[in-house]
N, C-alpha and C positions, 0 to 999 in steps of 0.2 A: 690253792688259796682263792677265796672269793672276796672281792671288794664290792659291796653294794653301792649303787649309785642312783641317787635321785637327781633328775635333770629338769631344768626349766624347759618349757615348750619350745622346741626348735633347737635346743642345745645338742651338740654332737658328743656321742659317747667316745671315750678313749679308744684308739684303734692301733693295733700292732700292724705295721706296714709289711712286714715279712715274718715268716715262720720263726726265725731265729732272733728277731729284734728283742733287745732287753727293755726298750722303752716304748710306751704307747703314746702316740701323738695326742696332744691336748689342743683343742681349738678355741678361738675367741668366740665370745657370745656378745654380739654388739647390735644395737638398734640402728647405728649409723657408723660409717667409717671413722676410724680413730687415727689422727695424725700424731706420730711421735717425732717431735722435732729433733734435729741433730743434737747429740750429747744430752738428751733429756730422758726421763723415765716416765712410765705410765703403769698403773695397776689395771690389768686387763681382766675383765670377768670371763668366766668359762660357762656359767650356768650349771655347773656340776657341784653336787654335794655328796660327800663320800662317807661310808661307814667302813673304816679300815679295821681289820681284826686286831685284837690285843697282841702286843709284841711284834708289830709291824709298823712301818711308816711308808708313805709314798714320797719319793723325792722328785721334785720338779727340776729339770735340767734344760739347758739351751738345746735347740735343734741345730745341728752342725750346718745344714744348708742355709738357715736364716743367718747364722753367724758369718758365713763366708759371703753370701750374696747380698745381704742387707745390713750387716754390722749389728744385728740384734743379739743380745745375750740377756741372761737373767742376773740381776744385781745380787741376789742372795742365792747363789748357786752352790750346792744344790739347796733348793728350798724344801723344807720339811713340812709335810702334812702329818700331824700326830693322829694316833688312833682315836683320841677323844674329841677331835675337832669335827664339828658338824656344819659349819658355815660354808658359804660358797667358796670354791677354790678360785683364787685369783692369781695371776701371773705377773710378777714385777719385771716388766721388760725394760731394757735400757738400749737406747740407740747410740752405739759407739761410733757410728759413721758421721761424716760431715754433711750428709743429706737427710732430709725428712723421710720418714718411712710411713706408709699408709697401711693400717691393719684393717681388714674387712671381716665382717661376720663370717665365721667358719674357717678362717685362716688357721693353719697349724702354727702354733706359737711356742710350744714347749713339748717336752716329752716327760712322761711319768714312769718312774721305775719303782716297783714295790720291793721293799727291803726289810729283812728281819732286824729287830732291835734287841740289843743286849744292854740291859741296864747295869751300870757299874755300881759298886759300893765305894764311895769316896772315903778314904781313911787318912786322917791327918798323921804326919810323921815328922819326927825331929830331924831325920837324916834320910837321904836317898842313896841307893847303891851307885857306885862309880862305874862308868863305861868308857870306852875308847873315845867316844864323841864328847862325853861329859856335857858341858854347857855350850858347846859350839853351835852357833845359830845359822842364820841365813848363809847358804853357800859353803858351809864348813865341811861338807862330806864329799866334795868333788872339785871345787874350784881351787886352782893353785895360782 
């Protein structure tokens, strides 16, 4: 599958860091360092514009190293880039730590995973089938 990318001058193409990696690193595209204060969020530009094939999406996910070392995550994880979106890809970073984090141009801020999309047909029903779990919610399948 090919995803076409138009990039701003100096923006970094997504890169798989290993041969078996599911996610390609996405980098910040900044004219100056960005400070994300403790417990605040920022919409970080990437300078990337994608043409994703029909019946696919690109999911943006946190980088585990950033989560562990800096307390950075994505608020809308996974973030979905739809096949018909052509605007700049931006990453909604959240600083969950108690310290400010500085993001520099070119820093790896997220990972992108290409995924197939199956569109459902939503059908209204008067009644649903019964299951062992039924309407058991949070923690109902394992906590005692």
